C-alpha positions, 0 to 999 in steps of 0.5 A: 444298636446304633443304625450306623453302626448296624450299616457298617457291620453289615457291610463289613460281612459283606466285604468279608464274604466277598471271596467266598461270593466269588468261589460260589459262582465256580461251584453247582452247590451253594453253602447256607453261607453262601446264600446268606452273604448273597443275601447281605450283597443283594441288600447292599447293591441298593443300601445307602452309601454310607455302607462301607465298612472302615478297614485301616489301611496300613502305613505302608500301603498308605505311603504307596498310594501317595508315591503312586499319584506322584503327590507333592507339595501343590497337590490337593488330596481327597480322601473319600471314606477316609476314617482315622484321616491318615492318608490325608494326614500322611499327604501333608507331613510327608509330601507337604500336600493339603488335604480333605478327608470325608467320613461319615462316622463322625468319632473317626472324623474327631479322632483324625482332627486331633491326630492331624493337630498333634501331627502339626499339619492341622492348617493343610488339612481339614476332615468333614462328616459328610457323604462322598456323593456330597463331596465336590470333587473338583478342587482335588489334583488327587482322589484316594479311595478304599471303598466297596466295587459297587461304590466305586462305579457309581463314582466313576461318571463323577471321577471322569469329569474332574480336570484332566490330569486329576489322579485317582488311587483306589486300594483293592477295588478297580473302576470297571471297564476303565483300565487303569494306567498302572497297578502294583501289589504290595504284601500285607502280612497282617491284612484282615481279609481275603485270602491272599495277604495282599493290596493291590494299588490302582491309578487312573489319570482323568483324560481330557474329553477328546471324543467327536469331530475336529476341524482344521486348516484347509476344510481338514478333519479329524475324527476321534473316537474316545474309550476312557483314555483309548483313542482311534482316529481318522484324519482326513485332507481332500480326498486322503485319509489316514488312520491313528490309534493311541491315547489320551494321558491328562491332556496331551494326545498321542496316536501313532499312525502306518509305519509310526507316523506320530500324530501329537497334540495338547488338548485346550479346551475345544482347541487342540494344538499340534499335529505331525510334523508338517502341520502344527497348526490349531484345530477347534472342536466341531459344534456340529456334525460337519465343520464349516 
């Protein structure tokens, strides 16, 4: 049997066994099937990235993924593990976007290219036989994926490094402790995997990187601590210090302090433009551990 097909089948078995694995963790006894599933799972964790099964995304879920990301004519969608190409083709035909689908199975890529021609969107779409970890994600404004959990986690550093405002939509699986901005659940009666006939779609917006010390006018300092899109801040001006908490969405920083005092800024690389009601002067990122 072709080695790629073998890996696909093994990964599919792992995918189907996930509910059994979760249940086995809560039971003192383990059945022979769950032992076998754990063995396959252990192999899959260290297996190459192509060990991701192709499971068709229903059309209404495809549309919902693209709507959740707010895809429009200015967007470039990159679908990781594009299968038969339906996400990229739908993004182009229904939403006017351009797109790239990457997939390891040549037959699926050939099918995708043919489907794009028949749909009249070949000029706005591209499909490549390619490892998703070898794919340049920088051109994407939207990344879509239906991958296994450990692949999502392996991709997370690359996704966080994308341009602020890039939207990411994952079908079913999350990104660990990076909480999604929004999750929606759809009924999928025909779903072939899992006990629940549901699909969960998760949306993230890549936040600007603001962690660290920022320097303002007159010796003011702003110390930002960032965990994904969640931010806490300490603003020091002379002997006075104020604490804030909030979030960064794309390039927009929103903070609230005592009594609802707002502090907002736009992130532009190493410059923050904004502040509170009394000052909107720009702030610059400190080059070291101190301002000055």
